[in-house]
Rosetta silent file (secondary structure, phi, psi, omega in degrees, C-alpha in Angstrom):
SEQUENCE: MTGVGTLAIVEVAREIVCVDCGGRCHLLSYEPHEGWEPGDVVAYRCEDCLDRWDIVLEDDDDDDRDHSR
SCORE:     score description
SCORE:     0.000 S_00000001
   1 L     0.000  138.409 -178.342  -12.263   -9.878   14.341 S_00000001
   2 L   -88.289  132.434 -179.941  -14.051   -7.820   11.729 S_00000001
   3 L   -79.259  167.856  178.647  -17.852   -7.860   11.819 S_00000001
   4 L   -64.768  131.967  178.188  -20.143   -8.316    8.855 S_00000001
   5 L    83.209    1.283  179.155  -20.387   -5.151    6.779 S_00000001
   6 L   -94.346  130.371  178.597  -17.342   -3.539    8.409 S_00000001
   7 L  -101.202  139.883  174.464  -14.635   -2.241    6.085 S_00000001
   8 L   -94.838  113.129  179.917  -10.986   -2.030    7.079 S_00000001
   9 L   -88.079  133.976 -176.881   -9.650    1.269    5.754 S_00000001
  10 L  -113.373  137.220  175.450   -5.928    1.289    4.932 S_00000001
  11 L   -81.163  139.178 -179.848   -3.657    4.364    4.849 S_00000001
  12 L  -123.379  130.128  178.531   -1.602    4.765    1.639 S_00000001
  13 L   -73.981  142.383  177.513    1.616    6.799    1.370 S_00000001
  14 L   -75.787  -27.195  177.412    1.819    9.372   -1.441 S_00000001
  15 E  -136.559  146.925  172.171    5.552    8.584   -1.840 S_00000001
  16 E  -133.546  168.734  177.754    7.759    5.584   -1.066 S_00000001
  17 E   -90.729  133.029  178.527   11.492    4.894   -1.452 S_00000001
  18 L   -68.734  129.061 -179.612   12.522    2.907   -4.537 S_00000001
  19 L   -69.283  -31.470 -176.510   14.051   -0.423   -3.547 S_00000001
  20 L   -78.459  -46.726 -171.507   16.272   -0.475   -6.650 S_00000001
  21 L  -120.269   -9.362 -179.209   17.808    3.014   -6.745 S_00000001
  22 L    84.154    2.925  179.266   16.767    4.808   -3.544 S_00000001
  23 L   -75.858 -177.764  179.844   14.815    7.453   -5.484 S_00000001
  24 E   -94.659  130.101  175.496   11.317    8.711   -4.746 S_00000001
  25 E  -104.107  130.919 -178.293    8.344    6.727   -6.048 S_00000001
  26 E  -105.019  145.274 -179.610    5.094    8.645   -6.519 S_00000001
  27 E   -63.027  128.107  175.637    1.600    7.218   -6.228 S_00000001
  28 L   -99.286  -32.748 -173.696    0.007    6.470   -9.615 S_00000001
  29 L   -74.374  146.348  173.266   -3.255    4.904   -8.441 S_00000001
  30 L   -90.994  140.584  178.970   -6.395    6.871   -7.699 S_00000001
  31 L   -68.283  131.127  175.828   -8.096    6.245   -4.379 S_00000001
  32 L   -62.156  155.067  179.760  -11.366    4.320   -4.771 S_00000001
  33 L   -57.864  -34.031 -178.728  -14.541    6.163   -3.701 S_00000001
  34 L   -88.024    3.844  179.839  -14.961    3.760   -0.806 S_00000001
  35 L    89.992  170.420  179.070  -11.310    4.214    0.284 S_00000001
  36 L   -76.797  139.266  179.592   -8.372    1.805    0.238 S_00000001
  37 L  -129.657  155.932  174.809   -9.047   -1.693    1.543 S_00000001
  38 L   -54.767  137.501 -178.409   -6.837   -4.717    2.242 S_00000001
  39 L    97.560  -18.462  176.206   -6.206   -6.596   -1.009 S_00000001
  40 L   -67.226  149.498  176.962   -6.253   -3.460   -3.201 S_00000001
  41 E  -103.998  129.902 -179.714   -3.234   -2.985   -5.484 S_00000001
  42 E  -115.812  131.632 -178.241   -1.476    0.404   -5.378 S_00000001
  43 E  -106.883  139.358  176.421    0.953    1.434   -8.133 S_00000001
  44 E  -127.781  153.085  175.166    3.972    3.726   -7.739 S_00000001
  45 E  -128.175  132.625  179.002    6.521    5.032  -10.305 S_00000001
  46 E   -79.285  132.146 -179.322   10.104    6.002   -9.448 S_00000001
  47 L   -74.832  -18.095 -178.134   11.066    9.473  -10.685 S_00000001
  48 L   -94.568  -57.582 -176.069   14.727    8.451  -11.101 S_00000001
  49 L   -98.454   -6.012  178.071   14.866    4.946  -12.627 S_00000001
  50 L    66.684   13.268  174.426   11.206    4.880  -13.806 S_00000001
  51 L   -64.712  147.768  175.643   10.593    1.444  -12.247 S_00000001
  52 E  -106.761  138.384  179.432    6.972    0.703  -11.424 S_00000001
  53 E  -122.852  121.086  175.705    6.045   -0.876   -8.110 S_00000001
  54 E  -105.665  119.186 -174.870    2.684   -2.610   -7.592 S_00000001
  55 E  -118.387  129.243  176.507    1.990   -3.174   -3.910 S_00000001
  56 E   -87.015  123.621 -178.747   -0.852   -5.261   -2.471 S_00000001
  57 L   -73.720  139.637  176.578   -2.257   -3.553    0.621 S_00000001
  58 L  -112.067  159.444  177.514   -2.489   -5.573    3.813 S_00000001
  59 L   -65.933  133.631  179.144   -4.736   -5.075    6.811 S_00000001
  60 H   -59.571  -25.764  179.438   -3.112   -2.788    9.410 S_00000001
  61 H   -66.164  -21.668  178.781   -4.108   -5.341   12.075 S_00000001
  62 H   -63.866  -22.996  179.495   -1.531   -7.744   10.569 S_00000001
  63 H   -67.581  -20.352 -177.827    1.199   -5.542   12.110 S_00000001
  64 H   -82.118  -11.013 -178.567    0.078   -6.674   15.574 S_00000001
  65 L   -73.688  154.140  177.673    0.939  -10.330   14.909 S_00000001
  66 L   -85.541  110.954 -178.206    4.085  -11.894   16.331 S_00000001
  67 L   -96.733   13.411 -174.898    6.445  -12.535   13.359 S_00000001
  68 L   -82.741   -6.145 -178.310    9.298  -13.933   15.502 S_00000001
  69 L   -80.858    0.000    0.000    8.349  -17.566   14.897 S_00000001
């Protein structure tokens, strides 16, 4: 559980793989001064097909949940 006044900092990849064409997508968004937080939107652009991908960041702690249900 996160305490009052505690920020969850999220790591953001500089490149991701394009879901549509398999090309490389580069980060468009600038990192906020206070760092990336869950709920922030990060934009990427594919260098091959030029698709834009807007991704909502989730808390890294969500990875620890059991998704098998």
